[in-house]
C-alpha positions in Angstrom: -46.4 -87.5 75.9 -46.6 -90.1 73.2 -44.2 -88.2 71.0 -41.3 -89.0 73.3 -41.9 -92.8 73.1 -39.3 -94.8 71.0 -42.3 -96.2 69.1 -45.9 -95.4 69.0 -48.7 -97.9 70.0 -50.6 -99.5 67.1 -53.9 -100.8 68.6 -56.1 -103.2 66.6 -59.0 -101.5 64.8 -61.4 -103.7 66.8 -60.2 -102.2 70.0 -61.1 -98.7 68.8 -64.5 -99.7 67.4 -63.5 -98.9 63.8 -65.4 -100.6 61.0 -62.3 -102.3 59.6 -60.9 -105.8 59.7 -60.6 -106.3 63.5 -57.0 -107.4 63.1 -56.0 -104.2 61.3 -53.4 -102.1 63.1 -54.1 -98.4 63.6 -51.2 -95.9 63.5 -51.7 -92.2 64.5 -49.3 -89.5 63.6 -47.7 -87.8 66.6 -48.8 -84.5 68.0 -46.1 -81.7 68.2 -47.6 -79.8 71.2 -50.9 -78.3 72.3 -52.9 -76.8 69.4 -50.2 -78.1 67.0 -51.4 -81.5 66.3 -51.1 -84.6 64.1 -52.3 -82.7 61.1 -49.2 -80.5 61.4 -47.1 -83.5 61.7 -48.7 -84.8 58.4 -47.9 -81.4 56.8 -44.3 -81.7 57.9 -44.0 -85.2 56.5 -45.6 -84.1 53.2 -43.5 -80.9 52.8 -40.2 -81.9 54.5 -38.8 -78.4 55.0 -36.0 -80.1 57.0 -34.5 -81.4 53.7 -33.8 -77.9 52.3 -31.5 -75.0 53.1 -34.2 -72.6 52.0 -36.3 -71.2 54.8 -39.9 -72.4 54.3 -43.1 -71.2 55.9 -45.9 -73.6 56.1 -49.4 -72.3 57.1 -52.5 -74.3 57.7 -55.3 -71.8 58.0 -58.2 -72.6 60.2 -59.9 -71.4 63.4 -56.5 -71.9 64.9 -53.8 -71.4 62.3 -50.9 -73.9 62.6 -47.6 -72.4 61.4 -44.2 -74.0 60.9 -41.1 -72.2 59.9 -37.7 -73.8 59.2 -35.1 -75.6 57.1 -32.6 -78.3 57.7 -31.0 -76.3 60.5 -34.0 -75.6 62.7 -37.8 -76.0 62.9 -40.2 -73.8 64.8 -44.0 -74.1 65.2 -46.9 -72.2 66.8 -50.6 -72.0 66.8 -52.3 -68.6 66.3 -56.0 -67.8 67.2 -57.4 -66.6 63.9 -61.1 -67.4 64.7 -63.7 -68.5 62.1 -63.9 -65.3 59.9 -61.8 -66.7 57.1 -64.4 -69.5 56.8 -67.3 -67.0 56.4 -68.4 -67.0 60.1 -68.9 -63.6 61.7 -69.2 -62.0 58.3 -72.5 -60.4 57.4 -72.7 -62.1 54.0 -70.5 -65.0 54.8 -71.2 -68.6 54.0 -69.5 -71.9 53.5 -68.0 -72.8 50.2 -71.0 -74.3 48.3 -72.7 -73.7 44.9 -73.9 -70.1 44.7 -71.2 -68.7 47.0 -69.0 -65.9 45.6 -65.4 -67.1 45.4 -63.7 -64.6 43.2 -64.1 -60.8 43.1 -62.6 -58.0 41.0 -63.3 -54.2 41.5 -62.7 -51.7 38.7 -60.2 -49.1 39.9 -62.0 -46.2 38.1 -65.7 -47.0 38.4 -65.5 -49.1 41.7 -67.9 -51.5 40.0 -67.6 -55.2 41.1 -67.7 -58.4 39.1 -67.5 -61.8 40.7 -67.6 -65.6 40.1 -69.6 -68.0 42.1 -69.0 -71.7 42.8 -70.6 -73.7 40.1 -70.0 -71.4 37.2 -67.0 -70.3 35.2 -68.6 -67.0 34.1 -67.9 -63.6 35.6 -71.1 -61.8 36.7 -70.4 -59.2 34.0 -70.5 -61.8 31.2 -73.5 -62.7 29.0 -75.2 -65.8 30.2 -74.2 -65.4 33.9 -77.8 -65.1 35.2 -78.8 -68.3 33.3 -75.7 -70.1 34.5 -76.5 -69.5 38.2 -80.3 -69.7 38.0 -80.4 -73.0 39.8 -78.3 -71.9 42.8 -78.6 -68.1 42.8 -75.9 -65.9 44.4 -76.3 -66.8 48.0 -73.3 -65.4 49.9 -69.5 -65.0 50.0 -67.2 -67.8 51.0 -63.8 -67.5 52.5 -61.7 -67.1 49.4 -64.2 -64.5 48.1 -64.0 -62.6 51.4 -60.2 -62.4 51.1 -60.4 -61.2 47.5 -63.1 -58.6 48.0 -61.4 -56.9 50.9 -58.0 -57.0 49.2 -59.6 -55.6 46.1 -61.3 -52.9 48.1 -57.9 -51.9 49.4 -56.3 -51.9 46.0 -59.2 -49.8 44.7 -58.8 -47.3 47.5 -62.2 -48.1 49.0 -60.6 -48.9 52.3 -57.6 -47.3 53.8 -54.5 -49.0 55.1 -56.1 -48.9 58.6 -59.1 -50.8 57.1 -61.6 -47.9 57.2 -64.2 -47.8 54.4 -63.9 -44.3 52.9 -67.3 -42.8 53.0 -66.3 -39.9 50.8 -66.4 -42.3 47.9 -70.1 -42.6 48.2 -70.3 -39.5 46.1 -68.4 -41.4 43.4 -70.2 -44.7 43.5 -73.6 -45.9 44.7 -72.0 -49.2 45.7 -70.7 -47.4 48.8 -73.6 -46.9 51.2 -73.9 -45.5 54.7 -74.9 -48.0 57.4 -75.4 -46.1 60.7 -72.1 -44.4 61.6 -70.0 -46.4 59.1 -70.2 -47.4 55.5 -70.5 -50.6 53.5 -69.6 -51.8 50.0 -72.3 -53.5 47.9 -70.9 -56.6 46.1 -74.2 -58.0 44.7 -77.3 -55.9 44.2 -79.7 -58.9 43.8 -81.6 -61.0 46.2 -80.2 -61.4 48.7 -78.1 -58.2 48.5 -74.6 -59.0 49.6 -72.3 -56.3 51.1 -69.0 -55.9 53.0 -69.6 -53.9 56.1 -67.1 -52.1 58.3 -67.5 -54.8 60.9 -66.7 -57.4 58.3 -63.4 -55.6 57.4 -62.5 -55.5 61.1 -63.2 -59.2 61.6 -60.9 -60.1 58.7 -58.3 -57.7 60.0 -58.4 -59.3 63.5 -58.1 -62.8 61.9 -55.2 -61.9 59.6 -53.4 -59.9 62.2 -53.4 -62.9 64.6 -52.1 -65.2 61.8 -49.4 -62.7 60.8 -48.4 -62.1 64.4 -47.8 -65.8 64.8 -45.6 -65.8 61.7 -43.7 -62.7 63.0 -43.0 -64.4 66.3 -41.5 -67.4 64.6 -39.4 -65.2 62.3 -38.2 -63.2 65.3 -37.2 -66.4 67.2 -35.5 -67.6 64.0 -33.6 -64.3 63.7 -34.7 -63.6 60.1 -36.5 -60.8 58.3 -37.7 -62.8 55.3 -38.6 -66.3 54.1 -37.6 -68.0 50.9 -40.8 -70.0 50.3 -44.4 -70.1 51.5 -46.8 -73.0 51.3 -50.5 -72.6 52.2 -52.0 -75.9 53.3 -55.5 -77.2 54.1 -58.8 -77.0 52.3 -59.1 -73.2 52.7 -55.4 -72.6 51.8 -56.0 -74.6 48.6 -58.6 -72.1 47.3 -56.9 -68.8 48.3 -55.3 -66.8 45.6 -51.8 -66.3 47.1 -51.5 -62.8 45.7 -54.6 -61.6 47.6 -53.5 -63.4 50.7 -50.3 -61.3 50.6 -52.1 -58.1 49.6 -54.2 -58.5 52.7 -51.1 -59.3 54.8 -52.0 -62.8 55.9 -48.5 -63.9 55.0 -45.1 -62.0 55.0 -43.6 -60.5 51.9 -42.0 -63.0 49.5 -41.5 -63.4 45.8 -44.9 -64.5 44.6 -43.2 -67.1 42.4 -42.3 -68.9 45.6 -45.7 -68.8 47.2 -48.1 -71.7 46.4 -50.8 -74.0 47.7 -49.8 -77.3 49.3 -53.3 -78.7 49.0 -54.4 -81.2 51.7 -50.8 -81.6 53.0 -52.0 -83.3 56.2 -53.9 -85.9 54.2 -50.8 -86.4 51.9 -48.6 -86.9 55.0 -51.1 -89.5 56.4 -51.0 -91.4 53.1 -47.2 -91.4 53.2 -47.2 -92.8 56.7 -49.8 -95.5 55.6 -47.8 -96.7 52.6 -44.2 -96.3 54.0 -43.5 -97.7 57.4 -40.1 -96.1 57.5 -41.7 -92.6 57.2 -43.4 -93.2 60.6 -40.0 -93.4 62.3 -39.0 -90.3 60.3 -41.9 -88.2 61.5 -41.5 -89.4 65.1 -37.9 -88.2 65.0 -38.8 -85.0 63.2 -41.5 -83.8 65.6 -39.0 -84.0 68.4 -36.8 -81.5 66.6 -39.7 -78.9 66.4 -39.5 -76.0 68.9 -43.0 -74.9 70.0 -43.5 -71.2 70.5 -46.4 -70.4 72.8 -48.1 -67.4 71.4 -50.4 -67.0 74.4 -47.6 -66.2 76.7 -45.2 -64.4 74.3 -44.8 -60.8 75.5 -44.2 -59.7 71.9 -47.3 -61.2 70.4 -49.5 -58.2 71.0 -47.0 -55.8 69.5 -46.8 -57.9 66.4 -50.6 -58.2 66.3 -51.1 -54.4 66.4 -48.6 -53.9 63.6 -50.2 -56.6 61.5 -53.7 -54.8 61.6 -52.6 -52.6 58.8 -53.1 -53.7 55.2 -50.9 -55.4 54.2 -48.9 -54.3 57.3 -48.5 -51.1 59.3 -44.7 -51.0 59.2 -43.3 -53.5 56.6 -42.9 -52.2 53.0 -43.7 -55.5 51.1 -41.2 -54.6 48.4 -41.5 -58.0 46.7 -45.2 -57.7 46.5 -44.9 -54.2 45.0 -43.0 -55.7 42.0 -46.2 -57.6 41.1 -49.0 -55.5 42.4 -49.6 -51.7 42.4 -50.3 -51.0 46.1 -51.8 -47.7 47.2 -49.4 -45.1 48.6 -48.4 -45.8 52.2 -50.0 -43.3 54.5 -48.9 -42.4 58.1 -50.3 -44.8 60.6 -53.6 -43.8 62.2 -55.2 -44.9 65.4 -56.5 -48.5 65.1 -59.3 -50.3 66.7 -60.4 -53.9 66.8 -59.5 -55.4 70.1 -57.2 -58.1 71.1 -56.5 -61.6 69.6 -55.7 -62.8 73.1 -59.2 -61.9 74.3 -60.7 -63.8 71.4 -58.8 -66.9 72.4 -60.0 -66.5 76.0 -63.6 -66.1 75.0 -63.5 -68.7 72.2 -64.1 -66.1 69.5 
């Protein structure tokens, strides 16, 4: 593999058909391993967890989440099959992040009424002038960050249980909870189109977040630790997630929220560093050789971690740090869970 070469090839732009000066040299960041590519190398170069004693977790959320855990002593990495649900696919009211998409949601704990913000307006839906502010775009769907928030808020409001089941008994209390066949749904927006979160939507997010969390748990297990000191969420999607809701949902492990933040486009930042500083290219080539790749697809413990991570925020972990900042519902005894296997979704491309 190229990453084992003492120096990486730098072909001319003309050889690659790039619309640049034909004499320009092209440098590509090294891949770490299969499904953990050059964008992860860019994230490493941008964040440099190897320069700190603190144990840092880096997560680039996508169809395959790329995860790095480490410090100056050791670096581990893996890829976990989250699927496209975080980006709005496979969600009944899901859509890409565009004007008109719901991106922020709050649910009143007493009335179970929802208010939201859409991309393109700073007003909440409960504020005067909201209808006029969104007249040009309308309210068209729910994007990834909105899906994370609405399901986390549904849990905090008691609408869904720790197992992710929408409580149909609450339909007596609020007309936002409606029966859909043998299950229930929560109406977020009553307008046209009507937008709701169904039981299948909740399951899709549970499957995605459980796969992500299982990958993190495997790295922590291989590292021999039960907590991390710092968490950075990278990528376009990670930049727009409210870290509190990501933790409420259980996408990431328990950590002091003060030490959880967005890294923005860390891969792009790493690419710019490599472009402007030739010495950094040698640094990242040496650094990726230190990274130990954990193959989630063949790890015998992945499925156990996956099942435990289906609970919100988790079936077995107390999330004591999160509880200092957020009032979580009382932990109930584990119930039978459904939702299938993350491995099967990887095999079928789901």
